C-alpha positions as CSV (number, residue, x, y, z in Angstrom):
1,M,-50.5,10.4,-55.0
2,D,-53.1,9.4,-52.5
3,F,-53.0,5.8,-50.6
4,W,-55.1,3.8,-48.9
5,Y,-54.7,1.1,-45.8
6,F,-56.7,-1.4,-46.3
7,A,-57.0,-3.6,-43.3
8,V,-57.7,-7.4,-43.6
9,A,-60.8,-8.3,-41.2
10,G,-59.8,-10.5,-38.6
11,G,-56.5,-10.4,-38.9
12,S,-53.1,-7.8,-37.9
13,H,-51.5,-7.1,-41.4
14,S,-52.5,-4.1,-43.3
15,L,-52.6,-3.7,-47.4
16,L,-51.3,-0.8,-48.9
17,M,-54.5,-0.2,-52.1
18,E,-54.1,2.6,-54.9
19,K,-57.0,5.3,-54.7
20,F,-59.7,4.1,-57.1
21,C,-62.8,5.3,-56.6
22,I,-64.7,8.2,-55.0
23,L,-66.9,7.8,-52.1
24,P,-69.0,9.8,-49.9
25,L,-67.8,11.5,-47.4
26,V,-69.5,11.3,-43.4
27,S,-68.2,12.8,-40.9
28,V,-70.9,13.1,-38.4
29,V,-73.6,10.7,-39.3
30,A,-76.1,12.5,-36.9
31,A,-76.5,15.5,-39.2
32,L,-77.2,13.1,-41.9
33,C,-81.1,12.8,-42.9
34,V,-82.0,10.9,-46.0
35,C,-85.4,11.0,-45.3
36,D,-85.5,14.8,-45.1
37,L,-87.3,15.9,-48.3
38,T,-88.5,19.0,-47.4
39,P,-87.4,22.1,-46.1
40,A,-88.5,23.5,-43.1
41,Q,-91.8,21.1,-42.8
42,C,-91.5,17.3,-41.0
43,D,-91.9,14.9,-43.1
44,V,-94.1,11.9,-42.1
45,N,-91.9,8.8,-40.7
46,C,-88.6,10.6,-40.6
47,C,-87.2,10.4,-36.9
48,C,-84.3,12.0,-38.1
49,D,-86.0,15.3,-39.6
50,P,-84.8,18.1,-36.8
51,D,-88.2,20.2,-38.2
52,C,-90.1,17.2,-36.0
53,S,-91.0,18.3,-32.8
54,S,-92.8,15.9,-30.4
55,M,-96.5,16.3,-31.2
56,D,-95.3,15.2,-34.9
57,F,-93.7,12.0,-33.2
58,S,-96.8,10.6,-31.5
59,V,-98.5,10.7,-35.1
60,F,-95.5,8.8,-36.8
61,S,-95.9,4.7,-37.2
62,A,-92.4,3.9,-37.2
63,C,-89.2,5.4,-38.0
64,S,-88.5,4.9,-42.4
65,V,-84.8,5.2,-42.0
66,P,-84.1,3.5,-38.9
67,I,-80.3,3.7,-39.4
68,V,-78.1,6.4,-40.9
69,T,-74.5,4.9,-41.2
70,G,-71.5,6.3,-42.4
71,D,-69.3,5.1,-45.4
72,S,-69.8,0.9,-45.8
73,H,-66.1,1.0,-46.8
74,F,-64.5,1.6,-43.6
75,C,-63.3,-0.9,-40.9
76,S,-65.1,1.1,-38.0
77,Q,-67.9,3.5,-38.5
78,K,-70.4,5.4,-36.7
79,A,-74.1,4.6,-36.8
80,A,-77.2,6.7,-35.8
81,I,-79.8,4.2,-34.8
82,Y,-83.6,5.8,-34.7
83,S,-86.7,4.0,-32.9
84,L,-89.6,5.6,-31.3
85,N,-90.9,4.7,-27.6
86,F,-95.0,4.2,-27.6
87,T,-95.1,3.6,-24.3
88,A,-94.1,7.2,-23.2
89,N,-97.0,10.4,-23.1
90,P,-96.9,11.2,-25.8
91,P,-94.3,9.0,-27.9
92,Q,-91.1,10.0,-28.1
93,R,-87.9,9.2,-30.8
94,V,-85.2,7.5,-29.0
95,F,-81.7,8.3,-30.6
96,K,-78.5,6.1,-30.2
97,L,-74.9,6.9,-31.9
98,V,-73.3,3.5,-31.9
99,D,-69.6,2.1,-33.2
100,R,-70.3,-0.8,-36.1
101,I,-67.4,-3.1,-37.4
102,N,-67.5,-3.5,-41.0
103,P,-67.8,-7.8,-41.7
104,S,-66.1,-7.0,-45.3
105,I,-62.7,-9.0,-45.9
106,F,-61.0,-5.6,-47.1
107,C,-61.8,-2.2,-45.4
108,I,-60.6,0.9,-45.4
109,H,-58.5,1.3,-41.7
110,I,-57.2,5.1,-42.6
111,T,-57.4,7.8,-45.2
112,N,-54.9,10.5,-45.5
113,Y,-57.1,12.4,-47.9
114,K,-60.2,13.0,-46.5
115,P,-61.6,15.4,-50.1
116,A,-61.2,12.2,-51.9
117,L,-64.2,10.3,-50.0
118,S,-66.6,13.0,-51.3
119,F,-67.9,14.8,-54.2
120,I,-66.2,17.8,-55.4
121,N,-69.1,20.9,-56.3
122,P,-68.0,22.5,-59.3
123,E,-66.8,26.5,-58.9
124,V,-69.8,28.5,-60.4
125,P,-68.3,30.9,-62.7
126,D,-68.9,34.9,-61.6
127,E,-67.3,38.1,-61.8
128,N,-64.3,37.3,-59.5
129,N,-63.3,33.8,-60.5
130,F,-64.2,34.2,-64.4
131,D,-60.6,35.1,-65.3
132,K,-59.0,32.3,-63.2
133,L,-61.2,29.7,-64.7
134,M,-60.7,30.9,-68.2
135,K,-56.7,29.9,-67.5
136,T,-57.3,26.9,-66.1
137,S,-59.9,25.3,-68.8
138,D,-59.8,24.9,-72.4
139,G,-62.0,27.3,-73.9
140,F,-65.8,26.9,-74.3
141,S,-67.4,25.1,-77.6
142,L,-71.2,25.4,-79.0
143,S,-72.8,22.3,-78.1
144,S,-76.4,23.0,-79.8
145,E,-76.7,21.9,-83.7
146,S,-78.8,25.2,-84.2
147,E,-75.8,27.2,-83.4
148,I,-73.0,25.3,-85.4
149,S,-72.2,27.1,-88.7
150,F,-70.1,25.8,-91.1
151,E,-66.9,27.3,-92.2
152,T,-66.3,29.1,-95.8
153,Q,-64.1,27.7,-98.1
154,S,-61.3,30.3,-97.0
155,D,-61.5,29.1,-93.3
156,I,-60.9,25.4,-94.6
157,P,-57.7,24.1,-94.0
158,A,-55.9,22.9,-96.7
159,T,-55.8,19.1,-95.1
160,A,-59.3,19.1,-94.7
161,K,-60.5,15.5,-95.8
162,Y,-63.1,12.7,-94.8
163,K,-61.5,10.5,-91.8
164,Y,-62.6,6.9,-91.1
165,G,-66.3,6.7,-89.8
166,A,-67.0,10.3,-89.8
167,R,-70.7,11.0,-91.6
168,L,-70.9,12.1,-95.4
169,Q,-72.1,15.8,-95.0
170,T,-74.2,16.7,-97.9
171,S,-74.9,20.8,-98.9
172,D,-78.2,20.8,-96.2
173,S,-77.0,18.1,-94.0
174,F,-75.6,14.5,-93.9
175,L,-76.1,11.4,-96.6
176,R,-78.8,9.3,-95.0
177,F,-78.6,5.6,-94.3
178,P,-82.0,4.1,-93.6
179,S,-81.3,1.3,-90.7
180,P,-82.4,-0.5,-88.0
181,L,-81.8,0.8,-84.6
182,M,-83.9,-0.5,-81.6
183,S,-86.7,-2.5,-83.4
184,S,-86.8,-3.6,-87.5
185,L,-88.4,-0.4,-88.5
186,C,-86.3,1.9,-90.4
187,T,-84.4,5.1,-89.0
188,D,-84.1,7.3,-91.7
189,D,-82.2,9.6,-89.6
190,N,-78.6,7.0,-89.3
191,P,-76.0,8.8,-91.3
192,A,-73.8,7.2,-93.7
193,A,-70.1,6.8,-92.5
194,F,-67.1,7.0,-94.6
195,L,-65.3,3.4,-95.3
196,V,-68.1,1.9,-93.7
197,N,-69.4,-0.3,-96.1
198,Q,-73.0,-1.7,-94.6
199,A,-75.9,-3.8,-95.8
200,V,-79.2,-3.6,-94.1
201,K,-83.1,-4.5,-94.3
202,C,-85.6,-3.0,-92.7
203,T,-89.6,-2.4,-92.8
204,R,-91.2,0.9,-92.8
205,R,-95.2,0.4,-91.9
206,I,-97.0,2.6,-94.6
207,N,-100.7,3.3,-95.7
208,L,-101.2,2.5,-99.5
209,E,-103.3,5.5,-99.1
210,Q,-100.4,8.3,-98.2
211,C,-97.7,6.6,-100.5
212,E,-97.5,9.6,-102.3
213,E,-96.4,11.7,-99.5
214,I,-94.2,9.4,-97.8
215,E,-90.5,10.7,-98.6
216,A,-88.7,7.5,-98.2
217,L,-90.7,5.8,-100.9
218,G,-89.5,8.0,-103.5
219,M,-86.1,8.2,-106.3
220,A,-86.0,11.3,-105.6
221,Y,-85.2,11.1,-101.6
222,Y,-81.5,9.3,-102.5
223,S,-80.8,10.6,-105.6
224,S,-80.8,14.5,-104.6
225,P,-78.5,14.7,-102.2
226,K,-75.6,16.8,-103.1
227,I,-72.1,14.9,-101.1
228,L,-69.3,17.1,-100.0
229,R,-66.2,16.5,-101.5
230,V,-64.6,17.6,-98.3
231,P,-66.6,18.2,-95.0
232,G,-67.6,21.6,-94.8
233,L,-66.0,22.9,-97.8
234,R,-69.4,23.7,-100.1
235,T,-68.4,26.2,-102.6
236,K,-67.6,24.4,-106.2
237,A,-67.5,21.0,-104.2
238,E,-70.6,19.2,-104.2
239,I,-70.9,15.7,-105.9
240,P,-74.2,14.6,-107.2
241,I,-75.5,11.2,-107.0
242,T,-75.5,9.6,-110.5
243,V,-78.2,7.0,-111.1
244,Q,-76.4,4.3,-112.4
245,S,-79.4,1.8,-113.2
246,I,-82.9,1.3,-112.7
247,L,-84.4,-2.3,-112.5
248,V,-88.6,-2.1,-112.2
249,Q,-89.6,-5.3,-110.6
250,S,-93.7,-6.2,-111.4
251,L,-96.0,-8.4,-108.9
252,N,-95.1,-11.5,-110.5
253,K,-91.3,-10.6,-109.5
254,T,-90.3,-10.2,-113.1
255,L,-87.8,-7.3,-113.6
256,T,-87.3,-5.3,-116.0
257,R,-84.2,-2.5,-116.6
258,L,-84.8,1.4,-117.8
259,E,-82.7,2.8,-120.3
260,D,-82.9,6.2,-119.1
261,S,-82.2,7.5,-115.7
262,V,-85.1,9.6,-115.1
263,V,-86.6,10.3,-111.7
264,L,-89.9,8.7,-112.0
265,N,-92.5,9.7,-108.4
266,Q,-94.2,6.7,-106.6
267,T,-98.0,6.8,-108.0
268,L,-101.3,5.4,-106.6
269,V,-103.6,3.6,-108.7
270,E,-107.0,2.3,-108.3
271,A,-107.9,-0.6,-110.5
272,G,-111.5,-1.5,-109.7
273,D,-111.4,-2.1,-105.9
274,V,-107.9,-2.6,-105.9
275,K,-105.3,0.0,-105.0
276,I,-101.4,-0.3,-105.5
277,C,-98.7,2.0,-105.3
278,T,-96.2,1.9,-108.2
279,N,-92.5,3.1,-108.4
280,V,-91.8,2.5,-104.9
281,V,-88.0,2.1,-104.2
282,L,-87.4,-1.4,-102.5
283,E,-83.2,-1.4,-102.8
284,V,-81.1,1.2,-102.8
285,K,-77.4,0.2,-103.6
286,Y,-74.4,3.9,-103.2
287,S,-71.4,2.9,-104.6
288,L,-69.2,5.8,-103.7
289,T,-65.5,6.6,-105.3
290,Y,-62.4,8.4,-102.9
291,T,-59.4,9.2,-103.2
292,A,-56.2,8.5,-101.4
293,A,-56.5,11.9,-100.2
294,G,-59.8,11.1,-98.4
295,E,-62.5,13.4,-100.4
296,I,-65.2,11.9,-102.4
297,A,-64.7,11.2,-106.2
298,Q,-68.1,9.7,-107.5
299,A,-71.3,8.7,-106.1
300,G,-73.5,6.4,-107.8
301,L,-76.8,4.8,-107.2
302,A,-78.5,1.7,-108.4
303,L,-82.0,1.4,-107.7
304,L,-85.0,-1.2,-107.2
305,L,-88.5,-0.2,-107.9
306,G,-91.7,-2.3,-107.2
307,T,-95.2,-2.3,-106.5
308,V,-96.6,-2.5,-103.4
309,S,-100.3,-3.8,-103.2
310,G,-102.5,-3.7,-99.8
311,P,-101.9,-7.6,-98.9
312,V,-98.2,-6.2,-98.5
313,V,-97.7,-3.7,-96.4
314,P,-95.7,-3.5,-93.5
315,L,-92.6,-3.1,-96.5
316,E,-89.4,-4.1,-96.6
317,Q,-86.8,-2.1,-98.0
318,K,-82.8,-2.9,-98.3
319,F,-80.0,-0.6,-98.3
320,E,-76.3,-1.1,-99.5
321,I,-73.5,1.6,-99.7
322,H,-70.1,0.1,-100.8
323,F,-66.2,2.5,-101.0
324,I,-63.9,1.9,-104.2
325,Q,-60.8,4.0,-103.7
326,Q,-59.8,5.2,-107.2
327,N,-57.7,4.2,-109.9
328,T,-57.6,0.7,-107.9
329,K,-58.1,-2.5,-109.4
330,P,-59.8,-5.4,-107.0
331,V,-58.3,-8.3,-105.7
332,P,-58.9,-11.3,-107.9
333,L,-59.9,-13.9,-105.6
334,S,-60.5,-17.9,-106.2
335,G,-63.8,-17.6,-104.4
336,N,-66.3,-15.6,-102.0
337,P,-66.0,-17.4,-99.6
338,G,-65.4,-21.1,-100.8
339,Y,-62.7,-22.2,-103.6
340,V,-64.8,-22.6,-106.8
341,V,-63.4,-25.2,-109.0
342,G,-61.4,-24.4,-111.9
343,L,-59.8,-21.1,-110.1
344,P,-56.6,-21.2,-108.5
345,L,-55.3,-22.4,-105.1
346,A,-54.1,-19.1,-102.8
347,A,-51.1,-20.1,-101.3
348,G,-48.2,-18.3,-100.0
349,F,-45.0,-18.2,-97.8
350,Q,-44.4,-16.4,-94.3
351,P,-40.8,-15.7,-94.2
352,Q,-40.1,-14.9,-90.1
353,K,-42.6,-16.2,-87.7
354,G,-45.5,-13.3,-86.6
355,S,-45.1,-11.8,-89.7
356,G,-47.8,-11.8,-92.4
357,I,-48.1,-14.5,-95.5
358,I,-46.5,-12.9,-98.8
359,Q,-47.6,-14.0,-102.0
360,T,-46.9,-13.5,-105.5
361,M,-48.5,-11.1,-107.6
362,N,-49.4,-13.6,-110.5
363,R,-52.1,-15.6,-108.8
364,F,-52.0,-18.8,-111.2
365,G,-47.7,-19.0,-110.0
366,Q,-48.4,-19.5,-105.9
367,L,-48.8,-23.3,-106.4
368,T,-47.9,-24.9,-109.2
369,I,-46.8,-27.9,-111.0
370,L,-44.7,-29.5,-114.0
371,R,-45.8,-28.9,-117.4
372,S,-46.2,-32.0,-119.9
373,T,-44.8,-31.5,-123.1
374,A,-45.0,-33.3,-126.5
375,E,-41.4,-33.0,-126.0
376,Q,-40.7,-34.8,-122.3
377,D,-37.7,-32.4,-122.1
378,C,-37.4,-31.5,-118.3
379,L,-34.9,-29.0,-119.3
380,A,-36.7,-27.4,-122.0
381,V,-39.7,-26.4,-120.0
382,E,-37.5,-25.6,-117.2
383,G,-39.5,-22.4,-115.3
384,I,-42.5,-23.1,-117.0
385,R,-45.2,-24.5,-114.6
386,T,-49.0,-25.3,-114.3
387,P,-51.1,-23.7,-111.5
388,V,-53.1,-25.9,-109.5
389,L,-56.4,-25.7,-109.9
390,F,-59.3,-26.2,-107.6
391,G,-61.1,-29.4,-107.8
392,Y,-58.8,-30.6,-111.0
393,D,-56.5,-34.0,-110.1
394,M,-53.8,-33.4,-112.3
395,Q,-50.7,-35.4,-113.0
396,S,-47.5,-34.6,-115.5
397,G,-44.1,-35.5,-116.0
398,C,-41.1,-34.8,-118.3
399,K,-37.6,-37.0,-119.0
400,L,-34.4,-35.8,-117.6
401,R,-30.9,-36.3,-119.2
402,L,-28.1,-36.8,-116.8
403,P,-24.1,-36.7,-117.9
404,K,-22.5,-40.1,-116.7
405,A,-20.0,-37.8,-114.7
406,I,-23.1,-36.1,-112.6
407,T,-22.6,-36.9,-109.1
408,C,-25.8,-38.0,-107.1
409,Q,-26.0,-35.0,-104.9
410,L,-25.9,-32.3,-107.8
411,A,-28.5,-34.5,-108.9
412,V,-30.8,-34.5,-106.9
413,Q,-30.7,-30.8,-106.1
414,K,-31.3,-30.5,-110.0
415,V,-34.7,-32.6,-109.6
416,K,-35.9,-31.2,-106.2
417,S,-35.7,-27.5,-107.8
418,L,-37.7,-28.9,-111.1
419,L,-40.2,-31.0,-109.1
420,K,-41.1,-28.2,-106.3
421,G,-40.4,-25.1,-109.0
422,Q,-38.9,-21.2,-107.5
423,G,-40.3,-20.3,-104.2
424,F,-42.9,-23.6,-102.9
425,P,-45.2,-22.1,-100.8
426,D,-45.1,-22.9,-96.6
427,Y,-49.3,-22.0,-96.8
428,V,-52.1,-22.4,-98.8
429,A,-55.5,-20.0,-98.2
430,P,-58.6,-22.0,-96.7
431,F,-60.9,-19.9,-98.5
432,G,-60.8,-18.0,-101.9
433,N,-60.7,-14.8,-100.2
434,S,-58.7,-15.6,-97.1
435,Q,-56.5,-12.4,-96.1
436,A,-52.9,-12.6,-95.9
437,Q,-53.1,-11.1,-92.3
438,D,-55.0,-13.9,-90.9
439,V,-51.9,-16.2,-90.8
440,L,-53.2,-18.6,-88.2
441,D,-56.7,-19.2,-90.5
442,W,-53.8,-20.8,-93.0
443,V,-52.9,-24.5,-93.6
444,P,-49.8,-25.1,-93.7
445,V,-48.3,-27.4,-95.9
446,R,-46.6,-30.7,-94.7
447,F,-43.7,-31.9,-96.5
448,I,-43.0,-35.7,-96.3
449,T,-40.0,-37.2,-98.1
450,Q,-40.8,-41.2,-98.8
451,A,-37.2,-42.7,-99.9
452,S,-37.3,-46.6,-100.8
453,H,-36.4,-49.6,-98.8
454,M,-33.3,-50.4,-100.7
455,K,-30.2,-49.0,-98.8
456,D,-28.6,-46.7,-100.7
457,S,-26.1,-43.7,-99.8
458,C,-28.0,-41.7,-101.9
459,Q,-31.5,-41.1,-102.8
460,L,-32.5,-39.5,-106.2
461,P,-36.6,-37.6,-106.0
462,M,-38.5,-39.0,-109.0
463,A,-42.0,-37.6,-108.2
464,L,-43.8,-35.4,-105.8
465,V,-47.3,-35.9,-105.0
466,I,-49.5,-33.0,-103.3
467,E,-52.9,-34.3,-101.7
468,V,-55.5,-31.8,-100.8
469,K,-58.3,-32.1,-98.3
470,W,-60.8,-30.3,-98.4
471,T,-64.6,-30.4,-96.6
472,K,-68.3,-28.8,-97.1
473,Y,-68.3,-25.7,-94.9
474,G,-71.5,-24.0,-93.7
475,S,-75.1,-24.5,-94.8
476,L,-76.7,-27.1,-96.4
477,L,-78.3,-25.2,-98.8
478,N,-75.3,-23.5,-100.2
479,P,-72.0,-25.6,-98.8
480,Q,-68.7,-23.7,-99.3
481,A,-65.3,-25.3,-100.2
482,K,-62.5,-25.2,-97.7
483,I,-59.0,-26.8,-97.8
484,V,-58.3,-28.5,-94.6
485,N,-55.4,-30.1,-95.2
486,V,-52.1,-30.0,-98.0
487,T,-49.9,-33.2,-98.1
488,A,-47.0,-33.0,-100.2
489,S,-45.0,-36.1,-100.7
490,L,-41.5,-36.5,-102.1
491,L,-41.0,-39.5,-103.7
492,S,-37.4,-41.1,-104.2
493,S,-36.0,-44.3,-105.2
494,S,-32.5,-45.5,-106.0
495,F,-30.0,-43.6,-107.8
496,P,-30.3,-45.4,-111.7
497,E,-27.2,-46.7,-113.5
498,T,-25.7,-45.7,-116.8
499,S,-28.0,-47.1,-119.2
500,S,-26.6,-46.4,-122.6
501,G,-23.4,-44.1,-123.6
502,N,-22.7,-41.4,-121.3
503,E,-25.9,-40.8,-119.8
504,R,-28.8,-41.6,-117.6
505,T,-32.1,-41.0,-118.5
506,V,-34.7,-40.5,-115.4
507,L,-38.5,-40.1,-115.4
508,I,-39.8,-37.7,-113.3
509,S,-43.7,-36.5,-112.5
510,T,-45.9,-34.6,-110.6
511,A,-49.3,-34.9,-109.5
512,V,-52.4,-33.2,-107.8
513,A,-54.9,-35.3,-106.1
514,F,-57.8,-33.5,-104.6
515,V,-59.7,-35.8,-101.9
516,D,-63.3,-34.9,-100.4
517,A,-63.3,-35.0,-96.6
518,S,-66.6,-33.8,-95.7
519,A,-68.2,-35.8,-93.1
520,P,-71.9,-37.1,-93.8
521,A,-74.4,-33.6,-93.3
522,E,-77.0,-34.3,-91.0
523,A,-80.1,-31.9,-90.8
524,G,-80.5,-29.7,-88.1
525,F,-83.3,-29.8,-85.5
526,R,-84.7,-27.8,-83.3
527,A,-85.8,-29.7,-80.3
528,R,-89.5,-29.6,-79.5
529,P,-90.5,-27.7,-76.7
530,T,-91.8,-29.4,-73.5
531,I,-94.1,-28.2,-71.1
532,N,-93.4,-28.9,-67.4
533,A,-96.5,-28.3,-65.8
534,R,-98.1,-29.7,-63.0
535,L,-101.8,-30.1,-62.7
536,P,-103.5,-29.5,-59.2
537,F,-104.3,-33.0,-57.6
538,N,-108.1,-31.9,-57.7
539,F,-108.7,-31.2,-61.5
540,F,-110.7,-34.1,-62.3
541,F,-112.6,-33.5,-59.4
542,P,-115.4,-35.0,-59.4
543,F,-114.7,-37.3,-62.4
544,V,-111.9,-39.2,-60.9
């Protein structure tokens, strides 16, 4: 490992720092000349050019590079100073070699590896060193796209598959997914990437007279490619794109669904003095199904065709692509993103710190309360719960008969298990589509125990009240419901005495209340721009 000694300016201490960059090597600054651009010729006003003679100096006006220094990172460095003496006849060049001190706080004092301060010239292969370079290199690869040859089926290994981000190959090239790059204009050479869901908008500047000649406006441009099942494998492994639906939009924005999936070509129609282009592709939606082995299984296409007239050009197009894994069912959500009224709250618990949220597969059993029945018997409905639905205030209860011989501690455990159910959650999802791995976004459930004022050695829980505070989040036009706080209050009272016979009857209940904690919505507007301009003092002369 190479080290440099860095000296602190103004002090006697030095700092050992590991080498971090490559600097240009300057051994003799007198031999350097950055303005010497033409070989064997004198460059005008280049005082350090060795090809210049005293006759050339007589026509110089000044030195274009008056100072040539070494590496500026060194504490002490040589500097070549060039000037012209115009008092002499003929004018002469004056050269001085001086020592300069680096005023920087950190500077290199000593370096023990001189080649590290310069760029190493690459060794050019020839007949003498070719074998040596072949041993030290990893071999050669083709870089030009025209020289790339696709492998045949016999050359493809059995593990060939698409990887995340790899472009989807077709029989002739790759699946094109038009997207805006540097501007809002559509770029057709953008490839679709495996497992990368996208939804973009871009515009095209079209000439209505040439709409039939523009391929990107026709259905065939998007439905004709055949996607390779795996990259590089062409024989019997092409997946055709199936047109699943075609919607036609008229000039007045009405939509009509076509029954068949016949490929329609864009057509230029003249109606008097008005020219329109029909069957123009406005929206493209790809739906690709893949397997767990990284293979493309199916490819679907949904299109929206429309009519383009003169006043609406340039044309805006929308493109979407989604990937769905084969033999999997989508996870049901309670909203996307905000909660939808009537859908169950998403909840779970965190088994240990640092882990994700664990949820039950039954989305209607993640946060529940007691279910009321006609019999009002708690033991008869034990284990049967009612899910907490967003936006619905609910209340339920039942009667629990306790034998006279049961102790208060056993009764407390039994009532708590009835009120909370099995696996009461620790966290509630803020949105209906919150991910289980985003633990920091989830709302913790605050559990509060409230006892009666009577001083009793044993307090029996009688009710569980869940308060859910939510707020409107996002745009005023489409606000989303977001849960911001969840509080579960356990209300207790004194252990009841025996009423009649050998039993005690206890009435327990659960309740859920949703509270809208949204602040009054205020429309925000940008401040009007102010013009800070001053007029000349005589602007209104001679009127004022």
